[in-house]
N, C-alpha and C positions, 0 to 999 in steps of 0.2 A: 910491703903494701899490697903487691900481687897475691901473695900467699894467701892474706887476709881477704884479699877479694873472690878470691876462690873456694874459700872455705862457705860451705850451705849451713843456712842456720836453719834448724828443724821448726815449722810452723805448728804450731799447737793451739787449735780452735778452742778444744773444750777448756783451755786455761785463758782463751782471750775471753770466752763468754762468761768463766767465772769471774775474771778481773773485772769484765763491766756488767756485771748482772746487774746491779744497784742503776746505772744508766739503762741497760734493757728492760728493767721491769717498769722503769718510769716512762719510756719511750712507749712502751709497748700499753701503760696504762693511758697516758696522755692521748695517743693517737685512737684508742677503743673507745675513750669517750669523747673525743671529736667527732667518730665514726657512728655513734649511736645519737649525739645530738645532730649531725648532718642528717642522718637517715629520717630521726623524726622529726625535724623540722622541714623537711621537703612534703607540699601541700599535697593533700592527697586529691585524687581525681577519680570522680564516678559516672558510671554511665550505667544509663538505664535504656536498657532496647526492647525494640518490640518485634514479632515474627508477622509478616503479611502474609498470608495463604493467596496464592493463583490461583482461582476457580475457574473452572472450562466452562463453556457455554452449555447453560440448562437444557435449552431446547436443541433436539437432534440438528446439525449440519445439513442433515439431508433434505429436512424440511425449510429450516433458514440460515443462510448463508451471512455471516457478518460480513459488514464493508470493511473492518479495520484487519488487516491480514498482517500485521507487523506483530514480529515475534515478542514474548512476554519480557526477554531479557533486554531488546531494544528500546521497547515500552518504558522498562523502569529507567533506564539511563535519559529518554527524553524526558520523563518526568522530574528525575533527580538535575537535569540543567535547567528546568524552569521552576525546580523549588528554591534551587541555589543561587537565584539572583541576587542582586544586591538590593533591591526592593525589597522582596520575600524577608532577606537576612536583617534589614535593618530595622522590619517590623517587629522582629523576632526580638532584636535588640533593645528596640524602646519598650516592647512590654515586658524585659525582664533587666533592668537596670544592673543588676549585677554582672551580667555577661560584660558590659562595658567597663565595670569596675575591674573584675577578673583579667581583661585584656590591658589594661594599664597603660592604653594609648588613647589619643583623641581624633588620631587619623581614620576616617573612615574606611579606606581602603584596608588599613591594618586589621582593623575589626573585622572585617568582613572575612578577610583570607585567613584570621582565627577561628570562625566561626565554621567557615568550610572545612578546615581540618578537622574542628571537633566532631562532625556530621559525618558519619558512616554509614554505607550502603550496601551489603553483603549479599549476593546471590545465594540461593540455596539449589541447587542441582539436581534431578533423579538421575537415575543409570540410565545409560544409552541403551538404545533398543536398534533393531534392525533396520525401521523404517528411518528412524532420525541419528545420523553419524555424528550429531552434537546432542549433550545431555540437554534434557528439557528442564527450563525455570518452574519451580515446583512452587516455592515462596521465596521471600527476601526478609533480612533485617536490617532495620532503620535504630540506629542508635546516636547517642548523645552524650559527649563527655563533658562535665563541669564541675568546678567546685564542690557546687553545692548537690546534696542528692536529690533535692526536692526540686531545683531549678532544672536539673539533669532529665526528669522523670516529666516536667512539664512543658520542656521543649521537646523533648522526644514524641509526648502525647500531639502536641501540636504539628511536629512533622510529618508524622503517622496520618494525621487528619488532612495535612495538603496532600498527601502522597494519594489518597482515598479520591478527596476532592478532585484533584487535578487529572487521576486517571478519568472516571468519570465523564470530566468535564470535555477531557481531548477526545474520548469516543465519541461520545455524544455530537460534538462538533464536527468530527470525521465524517460520521452518517450522516450529516446535515448538509455538510458541503458536496457529498456523494450524491445524496438525494437532488439537490440542486441542480447540480451539475448534468445528471441523467435527465431531470425535467427542462432544462434548457435547451438540451440537444434534442429533446423529443419537441419540443413546439417549433425548433428550427426544421425539424424534418417534417413536421404537419405541414408548416407552410408551403416546405418544397413539394409536399405531395398533392397540397391543393393548387400551385401552382402548375405543376403537371398534370391534373386531372382538367383545371380549365386549360390548358394548352390541347389536350385530345379532345375537347369539347370543341372548340373555336376551330379545329381541324377538321372535326367531322362536320361541323357547320360548314366551312368552306368546301366541303367535299362531298355534300352531302348525296349528289347523283351518283357517285363512284365508291360508294364505300363496301366492303364486301358481302355483308351480310345481306345486301340485296342483289346480288349474284344470282341466286336461285329465281328470285320473282323476274329478274329481267330476262334469263333463259326462258321462263316459262311465256312471257308476253311476248319475247322472240319468237318463239316458237309458234305462239296461238295467234302471230300476226302473219307470219309466212302462212301458217294455214288458210287465213282468209283471204292471202293474197291468191293462193292457189285457187280457193274457194270462188271468188273474183273473176278470176281469168277464167274459169270453166261457166258460169252465171253469163259472163259476156259472150263465150262462144256459142252458147246455148241461145242467147237473144239474138245474134247475128243470123244463126240457122232460122230463126222465127221469122226474123226481118226477110231473111232470102226467100222465105216458102211464100210471105207478102206479096212480095215482089214478084213473084213466079206468078202467083195469082193475079194480079194485077198490071204486070207489066209486058214489055217486048224481051227477044232472046238476047238484044242488045243489053237492055237494063240489067238483065240478071247476069249475064256475063261482069259487067261493070261491076254490080254491087258484090259478086263473087272474088274478083280481084280487091276490091277495096277491103275486103272480110280478111284476103291473104294477109295483105301489106298490114292490117291493123294488128292482128295477131304476130308476122315478125316484129311488130315495132314492138309491142308489149313485151314479146321475149326477150327483145335485144335490149330494152330500158331496162331490164332486171342484172344485165350483165354490166352494159356501157354506161358511159355519163351521156347526158343529153347532147354533148357536143362532139360526139363520136360522129364521124363521116359517115357511116353508113345508117346512124337514125336521122342523120340531116335529110341524107336522100330518101329514106323511106318516106319522111314526113313531107316532103315535098311532093313526092308522088302520090301520099296520101290526099294532100291537100287537092290536088288535079282530078283526080278520080270523084272526092266530093262532090265538086263542083259539077262535074257530069251527072252524080248520081242525083244532084238536086234538081236539074233539067229534068231527067227522067222523074223525079218524084212530080214534079208540077205535073207533067204529062197522065202521070198516073192518077194524080191528085183529080185532074180534070175530069178522067173516066170514071174512076170508082173514087168516091168520098171515102166511102167506110173502110178500104184497105189503106189510103192513104192514113187515116188517122191512126190505123195499126201500127203502120210503119212509123210514124212520127212517135208514138210511144215508144216504141222498140228504140227508136234511137235515142229518144230522152232517157230510158233506162242505161243504154250502152255509156252515155254521156256521165249520167250519175255514177254509174259502177265505176267507170275512167277516174271520177276524180275520186272515190273511194280508194281506189288501188293507188292511186298517186298519193293521198294522204296518210296511206296504210305504209306504202315505201318510205314516205320521211319520217314515220315512227319506227320503221325498222332500221333506218340509217342511224335515227339517234339512239335506238337501241343498243345497236353495233358499236357505237361511238362511246355508250357508259360502259358496256363491258370490257371494251378495249382499255379504258382508263383506270378499271378497277386495279388490275396487278401494281400499278405505280402508285395508287390510293393506299391498296394494302402495305406496301413496304412503310411508307412513312408512317402508318398508323401501328404498324409492328415495331418500329424504331421507338414512337412513344410509348406504347404500351410496356415493352421492354424498361425502360426507364421508370415507368410506373412500378411494375413490379419489384424491380430493384431498391426504389425509395420507400416503398411499402413493405418489404420484408424489413429493411432498415427500423423503419418505423415501428412494426410490431415488436422486432428485437428489442427496441430500446425502450418501449412501452413496458415491455416484460421486466427489465432490467429494474425500472424505476419502481416498478409495486414490489420487486425484490428488495432494492435499496429502502424503500418506505417502510416494508417490515422489518429490515434491517436495523432501520430508525428505530422504530418502534420497540426493537429488541433491547435496545443501549439504553432507552429512556426508560423501561422497564426493569433493568439491571439483570436482564436474565441471560446476557452474552458473558464473555470471559470477563473477570471483575476481580478485584482485591476485596479480600477481608482478613479482619485482625484475628490472627489465630492466638496470639500473646500479646495483651496490651503491654504495654509501658509499667514496669513496675519500680519503685523506690528502692533504690539501690542500699543495702545494709554493710556491704564492703567495698573499700574503695577497689577501682579498677587498676589504677595505678598510682604511684609506683608500687614494684614487688619489695616492700619492706624487707622481708626474709633475704631476699637474695643480695640485696645491697648490704645489710646488715652483716650477713656472712662474709661476703666480698670486703667488706671494711674491715673486720674483725681479722681475717687472714690477712691482710694488708698492713694490719697494726701489728702484728706479731712477725710477718714475715721481712717486712722494711727493716725493722731495729736489728732483726735478727740477721740480714745480710749487710747490713753496715759494719756490723761488730765482725763478722767474719770478713768481710773486704778489709778492716782494720787489720787483723790477724794475720792475713795472707801477706799485705803490706809492709808489717813490721818485721824488722830484720835482726832486732836486738835482741841480745841472750838473756834468757829467763829461764831460772831453775835449773837447778844440778843434773836433770839429764841433756838439755841442751851441753852443757860444760861437760859432760862425758862424750856426748857425741862431736863434740869440737875437738876434745884433747885426746880422745881414744881412751882416757884414763878417769875412774872415779874418785870423786873431792874425797879429802881426807875426813875434813867435817862439814856439816850443814848446820849453819846456823839460821833457826825460823826468822820469820818477821817480829819484830817487837813493837808493840803498839803503845803510843804515848797516850798519856790521859786525854790529851787535848783530839787526839784521832777517836778514842773512843765517845768523847762527847759528841764530836761530829756526826759520826757514826750511827749514834741513838736518835739525833734528829733527823739523818735521813731514812731509819727505820720507820720513825712517826710520820715522815711526811709520806712515804712508801705506803705507810697503812691507811693512811687517809685517802691516798689516791684510789688504793683496793677498796676502800670501803664505797667511795665514792663510784667508782666503777660498777660495783656490785648494786647500787642503790640506783644507776641509771641502767644496769643490765635488767633491773626486776620491771622499774616502767618500761622499757621498752618491750620486755617480752609483754606486759599488761596491755601494751598499746597495739604491737605489730603482730604477736600471736595470738594470743587470747587473755580475755580479763580472768585476775588472779581468783576471784571468787567463782568464776567459772571452772578453773583448773583445781581448786579446792574443791568442789562438788565433785569432780570426776573422780578424784583420788578417793574421797570418803566412799564414793560408790563402787569402785572397784576393790575396796577394802573390807565394804561391807560396814564402814562406819555411819551412812546415812539413817 
């Protein structure tokens, strides 16, 4: 037994193929028939697609700039999500009941999922440029897969219409929202500008005497008042001298001396009053001495009047003029003090006014800028409404498909035929590899190292011949069926037979 187990029986694959030729042929024919039937039975799916061109803005961007700044690829993806919502897809499914039948489900979620899988959006990009690191989207394809070519075309046409309408609607809405936002901000800034203007007006009204634009006027008035003050002082001195002359003409030396002293004191008082306040000790002392000398002067005046009534009248007139000019000087001094106070107040008022004006200019600049942007946004809105901005246009409308998009029956049929031949052949070869029985004279010679003396061939009986004939008939029937199915598959998958015959006739010049 050990010796027999160590004997290696040669494997004859060709003999195995010949031995199982009938089984092999039957298996190949049956598997081929099954492949043809399966490939033919797979439902055809038709695809209808449309090419939509992304057109650039027709008006130069230097003149009118669009407020929609998103890239075409981003805009397409956004529109795709809006189009493929449950509501939109259910509207399409209700419009085409065959889609629900093809889905074979009553679940809305499953139907929507199937429709989303049947819709395809493919971007078409141009070549990259030095300005753009990423390729620019110049067009995109919208396609739909269905079991019916007419349904595929109709749904694809509806999808393209939805894309075009949704793009125009989205761009117009975005431009309108931009315009409304800018207009709202402009109204807010206008209200703020009005409030600032009112604040400036109220501030000027409250500080009307200290406005910076009055500084030159106040300086001129102050200079005129100071000149008037000097002129009045000169006139008083002149009138005093005239009065002293009258007193010399009609009075004694004592009266003259008294009047001279009184004139000096009054001159000193007038001079110091322009420097010190009325409560200053020097001014109080001078005023007391002037009062005493005035009483003495009045007594002398009474004597003079009794002696010379004409000179007394002149002296009285001079005193009246001096008194009037003193009142005018006092009033003019008050005006000078008032003007000086206003001039001192101007820098503080100017500081507050500068702060208000600075706020006003800031708000005004912002308002002017936002108004300009609003006008540009309105032009951009008109650009979108007039379809002059970036837009989608149909470059190629959805066509009625004349060939199924999938499945690829040629590839499936080729793979099925290869598997139909390869699988039975592999099984036969595997059986031959595992079969360790001794078959044929060559195997005996290899095992015994001696050629057999006589080789008797296999003798078929009558019953075996009848069985062999039946197998042959069955095999021929399978081959004929395979041929017929092959012709039908060629007619269905590859090309119609009449078209093939016409091409052959045209090639050989028989048409």
